[in-house]
Structures are given as structure tokens and as C-alpha cells.
C-alpha positions in Angstrom: -50.3 66.7 92.7 -49.5 63.5 94.6 -52.3 61.3 96.3 -51.6 58.2 98.5 -54.3 55.7 98.9 -54.4 52.8 101.8 -56.1 49.6 101.1 -55.9 47.7 104.2 -58.0 45.1 106.1 -58.4 41.4 107.2 -56.6 38.5 105.0 -58.8 37.4 102.1 -61.0 40.3 102.2 -60.7 41.4 98.9 -57.6 44.0 99.1 -55.7 42.9 96.0 -58.8 42.8 93.9 -59.9 46.2 94.8 -56.3 47.4 94.3 -56.0 45.7 90.8 -59.3 47.4 89.7 -57.9 50.8 90.9 -54.7 50.4 89.2 -56.6 50.1 85.8 -58.9 53.1 86.3 -56.8 55.7 88.3 -54.2 57.6 85.9 -50.5 57.6 86.7 -51.0 55.0 89.4 -48.4 52.8 91.1 -48.8 50.3 94.0 -46.6 49.2 96.9 -47.8 45.7 98.2 -47.0 45.0 101.8 -46.7 41.3 101.1 -43.8 41.8 99.0 -41.7 42.8 102.1 -42.2 39.5 104.0 -38.6 38.5 105.5 -37.4 35.0 104.6 -39.2 31.9 106.4 -35.9 31.2 108.5 -36.1 34.7 109.9 -39.7 34.4 111.2 -39.8 33.5 114.9 -42.1 30.8 116.3 -44.2 32.3 119.0 -45.9 31.2 122.2 -49.0 29.9 120.3 -46.5 27.4 118.7 -46.8 28.9 115.0 -44.4 30.8 113.0 -45.3 34.6 113.4 -46.5 35.6 109.9 -49.2 37.8 110.8 -47.2 40.4 112.8 -45.3 43.7 111.9 -41.8 42.0 112.8 -42.2 39.5 110.1 -42.0 42.3 107.4 -39.1 44.5 106.4 -41.1 47.6 107.1 -37.9 49.8 106.7 -37.6 48.8 103.1 -41.3 49.3 102.5 -41.0 52.9 103.7 -37.9 53.5 101.7 -40.0 52.2 98.7 -42.9 54.8 99.6 -40.2 57.5 99.8 -38.8 56.8 96.4 -42.2 57.4 95.2 -42.8 60.6 97.0 -39.6 61.9 95.9 -40.2 61.3 92.1 -43.4 59.5 91.1 -42.8 59.9 87.5 -39.4 58.2 87.8 -40.6 55.6 90.1 -43.5 54.8 87.7 -41.1 54.5 84.8 -38.9 52.1 86.6 -42.1 50.0 87.5 -43.2 49.7 84.0 -46.3 52.0 84.9 -48.0 53.9 81.9 -48.1 57.6 82.4 -50.7 60.1 80.9 -49.5 62.2 78.1 -49.2 65.2 80.2 -47.1 63.5 82.9 -45.1 61.6 80.5 -43.8 65.2 79.1 -42.7 66.2 82.6 -40.0 64.8 84.9 -41.8 66.1 88.0 -45.2 65.6 89.7 -46.3 69.0 88.7 -48.5 67.8 85.6 -51.4 65.9 86.3 -52.3 63.6 89.3 -49.9 60.6 90.5 -51.5 58.0 92.7 -49.7 55.6 94.9 -51.9 52.7 96.4 -50.4 51.1 99.5 -52.0 47.7 99.9 -51.4 45.1 102.8 -52.9 43.7 106.1 -50.7 45.7 108.6 -50.3 49.1 106.5 -52.1 51.0 109.5 -50.3 49.3 112.4 -46.8 51.1 111.7 -46.6 54.4 113.0 -44.2 56.0 110.2 -46.6 55.0 107.6 -49.7 56.6 109.2 -49.1 60.3 108.1 -48.3 59.4 104.5 -52.1 58.5 103.5 -54.4 60.9 101.9 -57.3 58.5 102.1 -57.5 55.1 104.0 -59.7 52.3 103.6 -60.2 49.0 105.4 -62.0 45.9 104.1 -63.6 43.5 106.9 -65.4 40.2 106.5 -66.8 37.8 109.3 -64.8 35.0 110.8 -66.7 32.3 108.9 -66.3 33.9 105.5 -62.7 34.6 106.2 -61.8 31.2 107.4 -63.6 29.6 104.3 -61.9 32.0 101.9 -58.3 31.4 103.6 -58.8 27.6 103.2 -59.3 27.7 99.4 -55.9 29.8 98.8 -52.5 28.4 98.0 -49.7 29.9 99.7 -45.8 29.9 99.1 -45.6 28.7 102.7 -48.7 26.5 103.1 -50.9 27.0 106.4 -50.1 24.3 109.0 -53.4 22.8 110.6 -55.2 25.2 113.2 -53.2 28.3 111.9 -56.4 30.2 111.5 -57.8 29.8 114.7 -54.6 29.6 116.6 -52.8 32.5 115.1 -54.2 34.4 112.1 -57.5 35.5 113.5 -56.5 36.4 117.1 -53.8 38.6 115.3 -56.2 40.2 113.2 -58.4 41.0 116.1 -55.3 42.4 118.1 -54.0 44.4 115.2 -57.4 45.9 114.4 -57.8 47.4 117.7 -54.3 48.8 117.5 -55.1 50.1 113.9 -58.4 51.7 115.1 -56.4 53.5 117.7 -53.8 54.7 115.2 -56.4 55.8 112.3 -59.3 56.8 114.0 -57.4 59.7 115.5 -56.4 61.1 112.2 -60.0 60.6 110.9 -59.3 59.3 107.5 -60.4 55.9 107.9 -63.3 54.4 105.9 -64.7 51.0 106.4 -65.7 48.6 103.7 -67.8 45.6 104.0 -66.0 42.8 102.2 -69.3 41.0 101.9 -70.7 43.5 99.3 -70.0 43.0 95.9 -66.6 43.8 94.3 -68.2 46.1 92.0 -70.0 48.1 95.0 -66.9 48.0 97.0 -64.8 49.6 93.9 -67.5 52.2 93.2 -67.7 53.3 96.8 -63.8 53.7 97.0 -63.6 55.3 93.4 -66.3 57.9 94.4 -64.6 58.6 97.8 -61.3 59.3 96.2 -63.0 61.6 93.6 -64.6 63.5 96.2 -61.2 63.8 98.4 -59.6 65.2 95.3 -62.3 67.8 94.5 -62.2 68.9 98.1 -58.5 69.3 97.7 -58.5 71.6 94.5 
């Protein structure tokens, strides 16, 4: 059985922290990070707001990301092995997904804003935090390409609001989206997601 979980949300909301926790507890679990598919800096256009457009879908090689997800879908056992993921004994004995449950977590800030990806999810989660908290967390992070002054207010937050509305139009239609409050404890967020996934699995049996 294959099960795909989406972990989306605002920048610095806690997506990676949640993903790493789930990776440790869900069996046969692989992950695809959207941040791994950013194009090179010289391929990122400067927008009308005067900033390089990092926070838009065009900044990402989404075709390569889709192909990576398809690679997992075609053979999660082979994918796990090639990515150094430990498999359960029953999955290790099989070269197909017939034995055990295989999980894929797709994590990123625009994972619900690309139509070809929308239909792959079995469960979608979206973490949000308020403007002030997001700005504070962002200011403490170190990026490969450092944030220029005023990037957060001039580009990052406006793009988040725009894409959130777009995401809601895409995902609310399929009724799979579950919102998470990024201001609650990491433990509470994890427990909420783990329980929700367990319930979905029980309903699918």
C-alpha cells in the first residue's frame, strides 16, 4: 500500500521539523523536499517589486520534482533503497509495494500550487503562523542566498498571501486539506498529524 502525505505552509512555519519527526516514526518513509528543486540564482527573474522572484512556482523545476514523485510511485522499494531509507523486514523481502505500507512525504511552501501534484496526495496538511511570528523566525534563519533588505514585506509575505488563496481554491475542492496552527507546540502538531494519518489508514483498510 502506498500513502502520500503533503506538508505545506508558510515559510518558517515548521514544515521541515514536522517532516523530520514523521520520517523517524512512519515505516518505509521517503521524502521529497520542494526546496531541493530551486533553479540556479541566475535563472531567477527580477519582478516588478524589484526582488528576485524566489517565492513563485517559476523559481522551481517542478517537472523534475514531479518526475521524482513518479519514481517513488512506480517503485517505492527501489526508491527507498536508492535514497538510503531503511525498510521494514517485510518490505525488505519484497521488490514491490505489496508488502507493508510505504509512505512518501512531499514537503514545501508551494506544493499545493502546482496542478499536476494536487491529485497525488492521500492527506494534505498546511501549517500557518501569523505575520509577526513569521517575520521574526525568517530574520533568524541563514539562507544560501541571503535575504536582501525589505524582502519579507516587499515579496515573501505578499506572495504567501497570494499563493495561499490560490492553494485554498485548489485544495478545498478535493476536501483533503487539514490546517495546522504553527503557534502550538511541535509535539502537538506532530500528534495531530500522526493521529490524522492513522485514522486515514484505518478508513482505507
